Every structure is written in structure tokens, then in C-alpha cells.
SERO-4910 file (N, C-alpha, C, O; in steps of 0.05 Angstrom, whole numbers):
BEGIN
 pado doro    nc1    nc2    nc3   cac1   cac2   cac3    cc1    cc2    cc3    oc1    oc2    oc3
  Met    A    987   2442   1368    989   2429   1387    972   2396   1376    949   2394   1367
  Lys    A    986   2380   1379    980   2354   1371    970   2337   1384    987   2332   1401
  Val    A    942   2317   1389    934   2302   1409    935   2280   1398    929   2274   1375
  Phe    A    941   2267   1415    947   2230   1411    933   2222   1421    930   2229   1445
  Arg    A    908   2198   1405    893   2181   1419    904   2154   1416    917   2144   1398
  Arg    A    896   2144   1439    900   2113   1440    879   2092   1426    855   2091   1432
  Thr    A    890   2078   1408    886   2066   1388    873   2041   1403    879   2036   1426
  Ala    A    853   2022   1389    850   1990   1402    868   1974   1405    870   1955   1421
  Ala    A    892   1986   1379    907   1964   1375    937   1965   1404    954   1948   1411
  Ser    A    932   1993   1413    951   2003   1430    934   1983   1457    945   1967   1472
  Val    A    909   1992   1458    911   1975   1479    907   1947   1480    911   1939   1504
  Asp    A    901   1925   1462    908   1903   1463    946   1896   1464    954   1874   1472
  Glu    A    967   1923   1452    988   1911   1461    995   1914   1484   1011   1898   1493
  Glu    A    986   1938   1504    982   1939   1533    971   1919   1546    975   1918   1571
  Asn    A    955   1899   1534    937   1877   1549    943   1848   1535    924   1833   1537
  Pro    A    963   1838   1524    973   1824   1510    948   1794   1517    939   1780   1499
  Tyr    A    943   1792   1541    923   1773   1554    899   1772   1548    889   1749   1547
  Trp    A    881   1800   1541    860   1802   1533    848   1784   1510    828   1770   1509
  Met    A    862   1789   1497    841   1765   1477    849   1743   1486    829   1737   1500
  Ser    A    865   1726   1488    865   1695   1499    844   1702   1521    823   1693   1512
  Phe    A    839   1711   1543    820   1701   1555    785   1708   1539    764   1695   1539
  Ser    A    791   1728   1528    763   1722   1510    762   1704   1489    740   1702   1479
  Asp    A    777   1692   1481    776   1667   1459    777   1646   1484    764   1627   1474
  Ile    A    786   1637   1514    781   1618   1534    750   1617   1538    739   1595   1538
  Met    A    734   1645   1541    709   1647   1561    681   1644   1531    656   1641   1530
  Ala    A    708   1645   1504    683   1635   1480    683   1612   1487    663   1605   1499
  Gly    A    703   1592   1482    703   1569   1481    691   1553   1507    676   1534   1505
  Leu    A    699   1564   1533    675   1556   1550    650   1549   1545    638   1528   1550
  Leu    A    639   1577   1532    610   1582   1530    603   1558   1502    583   1543   1500
  Ile    A    612   1559   1494    611   1538   1469    611   1502   1485    590   1488   1485
  Leu    A    628   1496   1492    633   1470   1517    607   1476   1536    599   1454   1542
  Phe    A    591   1494   1547    577   1490   1553    550   1484   1545    536   1468   1557
  Val    A    541   1498   1521    516   1494   1508    516   1470   1497    495   1456   1495
  Leu    A    547   1462   1487    545   1431   1480    535   1408   1495    521   1390   1489
  Ala    A    546   1414   1518    538   1402   1547    507   1401   1553    498   1379   1558
  Cys    A    490   1423   1552    464   1422   1560    461   1417   1539    442   1401   1543
  Ala    A    466   1416   1505    453   1392   1487    455   1359   1488    440   1342   1478
  Val    A    481   1357   1503    479   1329   1502    463   1327   1527    446   1310   1528
  Leu    A    467   1340   1545    446   1330   1568    412   1323   1558    403   1301   1559
  Val    A    397   1350   1549    379   1338   1537    378   1320   1529    368   1303   1543
  Leu    A    389   1314   1501    392   1293   1491    387   1265   1504    366   1253   1499
  Asn    A    406   1258   1520    402   1235   1537    383   1241   1554    382   1222   1569
  Leu    A    365   1258   1560    344   1266   1584    322   1250   1561    314   1226   1559
  Thr    A    317   1271   1546    302   1256   1515    292   1229   1512    270   1220   1512
  Gln    A    322   1217   1509    323   1181   1505    312   1168   1525    294   1152   1521
  Lys    A    323   1176   1550    314   1167   1575    282   1171   1575    269   1150   1577
  Gln    A    266   1199   1571    246   1191   1570    223   1179   1552    200   1172   1558
  Gln    A    236   1181   1530    235   1160   1519    226   1128   1511    210   1114   1499
  Asp    A    252   1126   1529    252   1094   1535    229   1091   1558    209   1078   1551
  Phe    A    228   1100   1579    206   1102   1596    183   1108   1576    170   1087   1575
  Asp    A    175   1121   1563    146   1120   1551    145   1093   1533    123   1082   1534
  Lys    A    158   1084   1522    153   1060   1514    159   1039   1526    164   1022   1509
  Ser    A    161   1028   1554    164   1017   1571    134   1017   1584    127    998   1599
  Ile    A    120   1034   1580     94   1044   1605     67   1036   1572     44   1027   1574
  Gln    A     83   1044   1547     56   1039   1530     59   1007   1529     39    994   1528
  Glu    A     86    994   1528     69    969   1526     52    951   1557     35    933   1557
  Leu    A     67    965   1579     52    955   1595     25    964   1593     10    948   1606
  Lys    A     12    985   1582    -13    992   1569    -28    974   1555    -52    969   1560
  Gln    A    -15    965   1538    -21    943   1513    -26    925   1525    -50    918   1528
  Ala    A     -8    913   1533     -8    889   1543    -22    878   1567    -19    855   1574
  Asp    A    -42    904   1583    -70    907   1605    -77    903   1590    -78    878   1589
  Thr    A    -89    918   1563   -114    918   1546   -112    898   1522   -125    901   1501
  Val    A    -97    880   1525    -90    847   1509   -107    837   1537   -131    841   1538
  Arg    A    -98    827   1552   -103    820   1585   -138    823   1586   -150    802   1583
  Arg    A   -150    841   1589   -178    847   1588   -193    836   1565   -213    822   1568
  Thr    A   -182    840   1542   -202    839   1513   -199    800   1517   -219    785   1517
  Ile    A   -174    792   1519   -184    767   1521   -199    754   1539   -209    732   1534
  Leu    A   -202    770   1568   -219    755   1581   -246    758   1579   -259    739   1589
  His    A   -260    780   1568   -281    775   1554   -288    767   1531   -312    762   1524
  Glu    A   -269    764   1516   -285    747   1489   -285    718   1499   -303    704   1490
  Ile    A   -263    706   1518   -275    683   1528   -303    678   1531   -319    667   1516
  Lys    A   -306    691   1560   -331    693   1564   -352    704   1540   -372    691   1543
  Glu    A   -354    718   1523   -368    719   1503   -373    690   1483   -393    677   1479
  Lys    A   -350    685   1475   -359    667   1459   -367    639   1477   -380    620   1468
  Leu    A   -358    639   1499   -370    611   1512   -402    614   1513   -418    597   1505
  Glu    A   -406    640   1525   -437    648   1533   -448    630   1504   -458    608   1509
  Lys    A   -445    639   1476   -451    638   1451   -457    604   1447   -473    595   1431
  Lys    A   -439    586   1467   -439    557   1466   -459    547   1484   -469    524   1484
  Gly    A   -466    571   1504   -488    560   1523   -462    555   1546   -472    539   1562
  Ile    A   -441    559   1552   -435    558   1577   -424    582   1582   -415    598   1566
  Thr    A   -426    583   1620   -421    605   1630   -407    606   1653   -414    595   1674
  Val    A   -375    628   1647   -354    616   1665   -360    647   1684   -376    665   1677
  Ile    A   -344    646   1708   -345    676   1719   -315    684   1712   -294    671   1712
  Val    A   -323    712   1705   -298    729   1701   -285    746   1727   -301    757   1741
  Asn    A   -260    747   1732   -255    764   1750   -236    782   1740   -214    773   1736
  Glu    A   -239    808   1735   -223    816   1716   -207    830   1733   -191    841   1718
  Asn    A   -200    839   1762   -185    853   1777   -161    834   1777   -139    842   1772
  Asp    A   -168    801   1784   -151    779   1787   -136    771   1764   -113    762   1762
  Ser    A   -162    778   1736   -140    764   1717   -156    730   1707   -148    715   1690
  Ile    A   -174    728   1723   -184    703   1730   -205    690   1709   -225    700   1720
  Val    A   -214    678   1692   -232    657   1682   -233    638   1695   -214    622   1695
  Ser    A   -259    635   1713   -261    619   1730   -291    590   1714   -311    592   1700
  Ile    A   -282    575   1722   -288    547   1716   -303    532   1737   -290    526   1757
  Ser    A   -334    525   1736   -349    511   1766   -354    479   1759   -356    468   1737
  Ser    A   -354    470   1782   -357    446   1786   -380    431   1769   -382    407   1765
  Asp    A   -398    453   1760   -424    451   1746   -410    438   1714   -419    419   1701
  Leu    A   -382    458   1707   -390    449   1682   -358    425   1671   -349    416   1650
  Leu    A   -352    425   1696   -333    398   1702   -338    377   1713   -324    357   1710
  Gly    A   -356    378   1725   -368    353   1740   -352    344   1761   -352    320   1766
  Phe    A   -334    367   1779   -317    353   1801   -328    343   1824   -331    361   1841
  Ala    A   -335    320   1830   -342    301   1846   -324    316   1878   -303    329   1880
  Ser    A   -342    307   1898   -327    318   1928   -300    298   1927   -304    276   1917
  Arg    A   -271    301   1938   -250    279   1928   -239    270   1902   -222    254   1898
  Asp    A   -251    284   1885   -253    271   1859   -236    294   1833   -240    318   1831
  Tyr    A   -216    275   1815   -220    299   1796   -214    295   1776   -193    305   1766
  Ser    A   -234    275   1761   -228    266   1733   -251    279   1724   -271    287   1736
  Ile    A   -242    282   1690   -266    294   1678   -283    272   1662   -279    261   1641
  Arg    A   -312    269   1687   -328    253   1672   -336    253   1646   -328    271   1631
  Glu    A   -352    234   1637   -357    229   1603   -379    258   1593   -378    272   1573
  Gln    A   -400    257   1617   -418    275   1595   -412    304   1610   -431    319   1615
  Tyr    A   -377    314   1618   -377    345   1622   -358    346   1595   -354    368   1584
  Gln    A   -344    321   1585   -319    326   1575   -332    341   1553   -322    364   1554
  Asn    A   -350    340   1533   -354    368   1505   -355    391   1518   -356    410   1502
  Thr    A   -354    398   1541   -356    428   1555   -326    434   1550   -314    450   1536
  Ala    A   -318    415   1569   -289    415   1574   -269    418   1544   -249    432   1545
  Leu    A   -275    408   1526   -267    411   1503   -273    445   1497   -254    461   1496
  Asp    A   -297    453   1494   -302    465   1491   -294    484   1499   -296    504   1486
  Ile    A   -283    484   1524   -271    517   1537   -241    508   1528   -226    528   1529
  Gly    A   -231    488   1522   -203    481   1514   -199    504   1485   -182    522   1483
  Gln    A   -222    496   1465   -213    505   1446   -222    542   1439   -210    555   1423
  Val    A   -244    551   1457   -243    580   1460   -214    587   1470   -197    598   1455
  Leu    A   -210    579   1494   -182    589   1510   -162    588   1486   -153    611   1483
  Gly    A   -153    574   1470   -127    579   1450   -144    597   1427   -132    617   1421
  Asp    A   -171    593   1414   -168    611   1391   -167    640   1402   -156    658   1390
  Val    A   -181    643   1427   -176    674   1434   -144    685   1441   -132    707   1436
  Ile    A   -134    662   1454    -99    664   1454    -80    678   1438    -64    696   1441
  Arg    A    -91    653   1414    -70    664   1385    -79    685   1362    -64    693   1345
  Lys    A   -109    692   1366   -119    713   1351    -98    741   1361    -91    747   1384
  Glu    A    -90    754   1330    -73    775   1327    -47    775   1344    -40    797   1353
  Gly    A    -31    750   1351     -4    745   1363    -20    754   1396     -2    768   1408
  Arg    A    -31    753   1404    -33    762   1439    -18    745   1452    -12    755   1474
  Ser    A     -7    721   1449     11    708   1470     39    727   1482     52    726   1503
  Glu    A     38    743   1455     71    762   1462     59    777   1482     79    785   1493
  Tyr    A     43    784   1493     41    802   1508     32    783   1539     30    795   1561
  Leu    A     29    761   1537     28    740   1557     53    737   1572     74    743   1560
  Asp    A     55    729   1595     76    720   1610     65    695   1614     71    678   1597
  Thr    A     49    689   1631     43    661   1633     15    657   1640      2    675   1650
  Val    A      4    628   1636    -25    625   1641    -29    600   1658    -22    577   1651
  Phe    A    -37    604   1672    -36    587   1698    -66    564   1699    -88    574   1701
  Ile    A    -63    542   1697    -91    531   1703    -95    517   1737    -90    494   1742
  Glu    A   -106    536   1756   -104    533   1781   -127    518   1786   -149    527   1779
  Gly    A   -125    494   1796   -140    475   1818   -146    483   1836   -133    501   1845
  His    A   -175    472   1855   -190    485   1875   -199    458   1891   -195    436   1881
  Thr    A   -210    461   1914   -221    445   1929   -234    453   1952   -224    470   1967
  Asp    A   -257    440   1958   -273    450   1985   -255    445   2010   -230    444   2008
  Val    A   -272    442   2037   -251    450   2061   -255    409   2064   -234    396   2067
  Leu    A   -281    396   2062   -275    369   2063   -241    359   2067   -225    363   2049
  Pro    A   -235    348   2085   -206    330   2077   -208    312   2059   -227    302   2048
  Thr    A   -193    309   2057   -186    274   2037   -161    260   2043   -140    271   2035
  Ser    A   -161    245   2051   -138    221   2048   -124    203   2030   -103    191   2035
  Phe    A   -142    203   2004   -133    201   1977   -101    194   1968    -89    174   1960
  Phe    A    -94    227   1977    -68    235   1968    -51    226   1988    -27    234   1987
  Gly    A    -58    210   2010    -38    213   2035    -30    240   2047    -49    252   2058
  Asn    A     -6    251   2048     -5    269   2067     -2    293   2052     12    313   2059
  Lys    A    -20    291   2021    -18    317   2006    -48    325   2001    -55    345   1991
  Gly    A    -61    308   2009    -91    312   2021   -100    334   2000    -91    330   1977
  Asn    A   -112    352   2003   -130    374   1987   -103    388   1967   -109    398   1946
  Trp    A    -81    388   1973    -62    403   1960    -62    386   1934    -62    396   1912
  Gly    A    -62    361   1937    -54    338   1918    -77    340   1897    -75    341   1872
  Leu    A    -93    339   1910   -121    332   1897   -125    361   1887   -140    358   1867
  Ser    A   -122    379   1889   -125    403   1876   -110    402   1847   -119    403   1824
  Ala    A    -81    401   1859    -60    396   1834    -71    376   1812    -71    380   1788
  Tyr    A    -80    356   1826    -99    334   1797   -115    346   1783   -114    345   1758
  Arg    A   -133    362   1797   -156    375   1782   -142    384   1751   -145    375   1728
  Ala    A   -123    408   1762   -113    425   1748    -97    403   1728   -108    402   1706
  Ile    A    -70    384   1730    -62    368   1715    -85    346   1694    -81    340   1670
  Ser    A   -106    339   1709   -136    331   1696   -138    336   1672   -134    323   1651
  Leu    A   -150    367   1681   -155    384   1652   -136    385   1630   -144    380   1607
  Trp    A   -111    392   1635    -93    403   1621    -87    375   1605    -82    376   1581
  Gln    A    -86    354   1617    -84    335   1600   -101    319   1579    -93    305   1560
  Phe    A   -129    324   1587   -156    323   1575   -145    334   1547   -138    320   1528
  Trp    A   -143    364   1551   -143    385   1531   -120    376   1510   -122    376   1485
  Asn    A   -104    370   1521    -72    370   1505    -84    331   1487    -77    327   1464
  Glu    A    -98    313   1500   -108    288   1482   -128    296   1458   -127    286   1435
  Lys    A   -143    313   1468   -178    309   1458   -168    338   1433   -164    332   1410
  Leu    A   -166    360   1440   -158    381   1418   -150    371   1400   -140    349   1403
  Lys    A   -152    387   1361   -138    381   1344   -104    395   1345   -101    416   1358
  Ser    A    -90    388   1338    -69    378   1323    -57    417   1329    -38    424   1344
  Asn    A    -75    434   1314    -71    453   1307    -78    474   1329    -72    498   1327
  Gln    A    -91    465   1350   -111    478   1373    -89    464   1397   -104    459   1416
  Arg    A    -67    458   1403    -67    445   1427    -51    472   1434    -42    492   1422
  Leu    A    -55    460   1461    -44    488   1485    -16    483   1486     -3    504   1483
  Asp    A     -4    465   1489     20    461   1499     42    469   1482     65    470   1490
  Ile    A     33    478   1456     52    488   1439     53    508   1444     74    517   1435
  Leu    A     43    522   1455     45    561   1447     56    573   1469     50    568   1493
  Lys    A     73    587   1462    102    600   1470     94    629   1482     71    634   1476
  Asn    A    108    649   1498    104    674   1510    130    685   1494    149    675   1482
  His    A    120    711   1499    150    734   1487    175    720   1491    191    722   1473
  Ala    A    178    710   1504    208    699   1512    217    681   1504    242    678   1507
  Gly    A    202    657   1489    201    633   1479    193    606   1497    194    582   1493
  His    A    184    624   1522    178    606   1544    150    586   1538    130    597   1528
  Phe    A    149    557   1543    117    549   1543     96    570   1558    105    578   1580
  Leu    A     73    578   1552     51    592   1564     40    585   1583     32    602   1599
  Phe    A     37    551   1588     21    542   1599     31    533   1627     56    531   1626
  Ser    A     21    528   1651     27    522   1677      1    514   1696    -21    526   1695
  Val    A      8    492   1713    -11    480   1724     -3    482   1759     19    477   1768
  Ser    A    -23    489   1772    -23    494   1800    -43    483   1811    -63    477   1798
  Gly    A    -40    479   1841    -59    471   1862    -51    493   1882    -30    505   1887
  Tyr    A    -78    493   1894    -91    508   1910    -99    502   1947    -97    514   1968
  Gly    A   -106    482   1939   -117    466   1958   -155    482   1960   -172    489   1944
  Lys    A   -152    482   1991   -173    496   1996   -175    522   2009   -191    531   2026
  Thr    A   -148    538   1991   -140    559   2008   -149    586   1997   -143    608   2005
  Arg    A   -167    580   1972   -165    608   1962   -198    605   1958   -209    610   1937
  Pro    A   -211    594   1985   -247    596   1974   -261    619   1966   -257    642   1974
  Val    A   -282    610   1947   -298    632   1939   -325    630   1954   -344    633   1940
  Thr    A   -328    626   1975   -355    626   1994   -337    629   2020   -315    619   2027
  Glu    A   -356    645   2034   -351    654   2055   -353    634   2081   -340    633   2102
  Thr    A   -377    615   2072   -369    583   2092   -379    566   2071   -384    574   2048
  Gln    A   -380    541   2081   -386    524   2065   -391    503   2084   -375    487   2093
  Gln    A   -421    505   2090   -438    486   2108   -453    478   2086   -467    458   2087
  Thr    A   -452    485   2075   -480    466   2045   -463    448   2029   -438    446   2032
  Glu    A   -474    436   2015   -462    423   1993   -467    441   1961   -457    434   1940
  Asp    A   -480    459   1964   -480    473   1942   -452    498   1941   -439    507   1922
  Glu    A   -449    503   1974   -426    523   1977   -396    507   1969   -376    519   1960
  Arg    A   -399    478   1974   -372    464   1971   -366    467   1947   -346    477   1937
  Lys    A   -390    456   1934   -390    446   1897   -377    476   1892   -360    473   1874
  Glu    A   -377    497   1897   -375    520   1887   -336    528   1891   -319    538   1876
  Asn    A   -335    521   1907   -306    514   1921   -289    490   1899   -264    488   1900
  Arg    A   -304    475   1883   -285    452   1866   -290    461   1841   -309    457   1826
  Arg    A   -265    480   1839   -271    487   1813   -242    488   1798   -223    475   1806
  Ile    A   -240    504   1775   -207    501   1760   -212    534   1756   -234    543   1751
  Asp    A   -191    549   1756   -187    578   1757   -164    581   1734   -143    568   1734
  Ile    A   -173    604   1710   -150    598   1686   -147    634   1700   -161    654   1705
  Arg    A   -121    624   1702   -112    658   1710    -83    673   1689    -65    657   1681
  Phe    A    -82    693   1683    -70    702   1653    -54    722   1675    -64    731   1695
  Thr    A    -20    727   1664     -3    750   1676     -3    759   1651     -7    745   1631
  Ile    A      4    785   1651     19    795   1630     52    795   1626     66    783   1643
  Arg    A     63    805   1607     88    808   1608     95    838   1614     81    856   1604
  His    A    117    843   1631    124    865   1649    144    878   1632    157    863   1618
  Pro    A    149    907   1630    178    913   1623    208    900   1641    206    895   1665
  Asp    A    230    896   1629    246    885   1643    251    902   1668    242    925   1665
  Leu    A    262    896   1689    268    906   1714    298    922   1702    302    946   1704
  Lys    A    315    905   1691    345    908   1682    347    930   1662    368    942   1659
  Asp    A    326    936   1650    327    965   1632    318    988   1649    326   1011   1645
  Phe    A    302    981   1668    305   1004   1681    329   1013   1702    334   1036   1706
  Glu    A    342    991   1716    367    988   1723    389   1012   1709    402   1030   1720
  Lys    A    387   1003   1680    406   1008   1662    401   1040   1665    417   1056   1676
  Val    A    374   1046   1654    370   1078   1655    377   1086   1683    387   1108   1680
  Lys    A    377   1080   1706    373   1084   1738    409   1095   1736    421   1116   1744
  Glu    A    419   1074   1723    458   1075   1734    463   1099   1712    474   1119   1721
  Lys    A    456   1096   1684    468   1116   1665    462   1153   1670    474   1173   1662
  Ser    A    438   1152   1687    426   1185   1694    447   1189   1718    452   1212   1724
  Gly    A    463   1167   1735    469   1175   1759    455   1169   1791    465   1167   1814
  Phe    A    427   1167   1780    418   1166   1812    427   1147   1819    439   1131   1805
  Gly    A    424   1145   1842    418   1115   1865    459   1107   1866    469   1090   1881
  Val    A    474   1125   1846    498   1116   1846    516   1124   1879    508   1145   1890
  Glu    A    532   1112   1890    544   1113   1923    566   1126   1922    586   1120   1910
  Gly    A    562   1145   1936    587   1175   1942    612   1154   1949    610   1130   1953
  Ser    A    628   1166   1950    658   1158   1958    663   1173   1985    684   1171   1997
***
């Protein structure tokens, strides 16, 4: 008696589509693995881009803090006391150092050496180790007390505060040596670093201005530092590539 057994070949012959189906499944599995690998690589690259932007922001903030503290320390060694507000990124120069009389914006002769020292220290600290690359703008901000002035017509204290900032800025650029000039400094984007502005009486540093001492505290110049930030367009590109925020049909 003969026994007949089916071989694998006979199964394949009876199921001609079996091998083709297996090949398709194997191919799909390979494609799935490759797609996962590409997705992981893309996500990794996006994470690296975000990490780089965050690191740049942290570095810029560190530079800002270093600049504020070095200016204060170097000026103190020269016997010049300024007020540093780290939260607002401000070095505040009081009227005692610049001699702004009420309704006046000129840097009088007896205060010019102090003003010059401040400008020299400011430039030296910013130039050190390429720190200007981490800055966006340095504002020279003028302020006034609450007493009204008609010297500038309808511009009033706004005009007076702006002229105080301009007066100090022009003094620096006239008196500083050529290699110390502040008007040649540029930021990371190649734009000039310094700017001037006036706030009038709108940002007082005392709760009241009933006495001359209180009013004098508000006749001041603030040097405000703003740091560079990651470009918003870069984040938008990453967001677009990731598929987030894309409107559906």
C-alpha cells in the first residue's frame, strides 16, 4: 500500500498567490520600519533645532546679566554708583551723576568727566568677548520729574526727556576716542546697536514727588539692554514641517 504525502511544493502549486502575499507583507513591513526611522530622525532634528534656540536664548540672558554686573562693578571702582535693575535689564544713572537741573537737559562741565567714564565703561563691557552679538538694542532712555515745562512747547516733558537722552548720546560720541565710540557698534543682524528714547514723566521711580529730592531721583537716564531672541520664523517653519497647525480640508 502506497502512502501519498503532500509536499510544500504541492501546497504552493495549489496556492499560487501565497508567495506573492508573503512578499507584499514583507515589503510593507520594511516600508513601515523605514517610515518610522525617517519620522524619528525628523523629530530628533526638530528637537535639536528647538534645543539650539533655547540654548542661544540662555546664553544671551547670561551675557545680559554679566554686562549689567560688570558695568556696576567697574563704575564702582571709579567711585561712580549706578543702580542696576536686573529684572528690567536697566542701568540707571541718577541726576546726581549727570547734573540734570529741573527743566534742563545739558551735561554741565562739572559732570562731564563722570559722564565720559560711564560711556567708556559701557563700551568696554559690551565689546568684551563679542557680547554685542547677543544683544538686540541698547536704549538710552531719558526721564523727567512731574513738573511741567513749556520750553519744548506742546512736546513738554516728552521733549525734555528725549533731549536728555540725545544730549548724553551726542556727548559720548563727541568726547570718546575713535576706538571707544558707541555709534559704530552693531548687533547680530548688522544694525546699529544703540538707540535713544524719551519717556517723559511716565515711569517714575518714587511713589510721590513732593520734595526736590524725590523729583531729582526721576530726572535720570536709564540704559536698557534687550537681547536677541530666536527668530519666530524659524519656529513657524518647524511647526509647519511637523504638520501642527495645518488647517484641514
